[in-house]
N, C-alpha and C positions, 0 to 999 in steps of 0.2 A: 592404468589405474592412477600412476603417479601425477599425470595431467588433469585427471578427474579431482582429485585430491587437493590440486594447485586451485583449481574453478571454485572448489566449495570455499576454500580459505578466502581467494581473493572476493567472491561472490558475498560472504559473511563479513567482511571488512568495508566493502562499498555498501551493504545494507545498513550497517550499523552507526553511519555518518550521521548524528542526530541535526540534520540542517535547522529544523525548527527551533530547536534550543540554541546553534549558533548564531545564527540570525537574528533572535531577538534579543541575544545577550550582546551580540554587536551592536545594536541600535539602542543599547540603553534602557530596554525594558525589562531588565532583571531575569528569573529563571521562569520561563513559562510553565514549568511543572507546576508552580504555586499560585495558577490563577487558573480561572475556569474549571475545565475537567481533569488539568494535572496532564494533559497528554501534550506531545510534544510535534503533532501532525498539524496541518492545515487548518481545519477548522476552529482547534484552539487559539491558534496564533490569529486567526481572524478576530478572536473577541478580546484582542489587545487592541481592536479598531484601525488597524495598519493592514488593509486588504492589499497592499503591496507586497509587503511581508509575507502574507498569506499565500498570495499568486506564485511569490519565490519559492515558499517551503512545497508547495504542489509540485511547482515544475521539477526542482532540485531532487526532491522525493521520487520523483518517476524516472527521471534520468538516471539515477544511481541502479535503477533496477533494470533499464534498459540497456545501460553499459553491462552489468553483469550478462546479461542474456546475450548479448551481441559478441562479448568477450568470450563466453562458453561456445558459440555458433562457431566462431572463428578456429576454435582449439580444437575442439571436438563435436562437432557437428550437433544433432537434436539429442545427444546425450550429454553433451556439455551445456546446453541450453536449459534440460532439466535440473543438471547439480548445480549451475550458477544462479539460475533463477532463484531455487527453492532457497539456496542459500543466503541470497542478497534481502529474500522474504525473510526468513528467520533473522537476520542480524539487523533487520529495523525493529523487528518484534522484542527482539532480544540482546541489545546492544551491550557489548561487555562494558564500555566506557560509562554507562549508567546503570550499573550493577543489574544488568538483563532486564531494565523497566524500561522498555521503549514505546512506539507508537503502536497503532492498528493495521498498518500497512497496505492502506486505501491506495494511496497514491504510489507508493513501490510497487505494489500489484499491478497497478495499472500500467508503469512503465514496463513492466516483467510481460504483461499480457500484450501490450503494443507490440513488443518488441519479437517474442517469440510467436503469438498468434496475432498477427494484425486485425483479422475480421473478427474472431472473438473478441480481442480488446475494445476495439470500435464499437462492436455492438454493446459491450460491456457498459463503455462509458456513454452511450445514448441512453442505455436504460438506468443510469445513474441521474444524468439530466434531466430525463424525463420525470423519475421518480420525486427527484428534488423540486421541481416545480411544480408538482401535485402536493407535496407534502411539506416542502420546506424543513425535511428532517435528512440532517447528514446520513446518520446510522441507518435509515431504512432506506436510502437510494444505494449504501455502499452494499446492506444484505442484498437488496434485490439484484443489484450487480452482480454479485458472486454468484447468486443461483442462476443467472442466466449466462453468466461466461461457459460453464462447462456445456451447457446443452448447445449453445453456440457453436462452440468448439467441435462438438461432436458432428453436428449438422453440416459442416463446411468439410469434415474431412480432413482434421489436423492430425499431423502424425501422433504415434501412441505415445512416445516419450514427451513430447509437448501437451499432449491430451492430458497426461499424468501431471505435468507441472500445472495447468489450469485448474484442475480438481483440488491439488494439494492447496494451491496459493488461494482459492475461494474457500476452503475448509478453516485452514489457519487464520483467516482474516475473519470468517464467521464467529470462530470461536473465540477471538480475542473481542467480539462484541456483545458477550453474553450479559454482561452488566447494561448495554443499550437495549438488548431485549428484552430485559426484566422490564425497564423503564416504559418500552413499545406497548408492553401488554399492560401496564398500568396507567399509561396516557400521562406520564409524566417527564417523556424525553424531551429536551430543548430541542427546539428548532433554529435553524441557520441564523445566525447573527445573535440568538439568544444569549444571555449573559452567563449559564450555567454549565 
């Protein structure tokens, strides 16, 4: 129990590192929360016109999720994967450093999935890519990936604690996209590379 509590704390702290904000501040672009969607994730960083920074945000957000999962696996097996991975997602969505107003968890969720359930993570990434190519809408791609990930996890026989992590990750990310879902339904959601 103590180990799992420690993993929860570590996962949360890893997940709460706001790489998008830190990278844009370091690059002299100001507070990313004051441009575009106000989000700290890679899609909003892309709106600065700095593709390298957006790619770095995507990579680092994914790595922090994967690092939490791999640490959890090393310390406490599948239960550790569940606790640390879920805590990393919660940390990204609700970071204590930013008054609990974080990102939407897509890149961090991808890192968690790739480390915890590689086939489900890879499948979700391919769904994201295919949807992005078809629609050029980041949120639609994220939602499609989230819906597909639990299905893939079940089909490939993922262990139950990891399957629970995949489902919880997908549910949290979908929940954070409520405003995007409303805009998708009204046809006002911006496309990748758009200014809104």
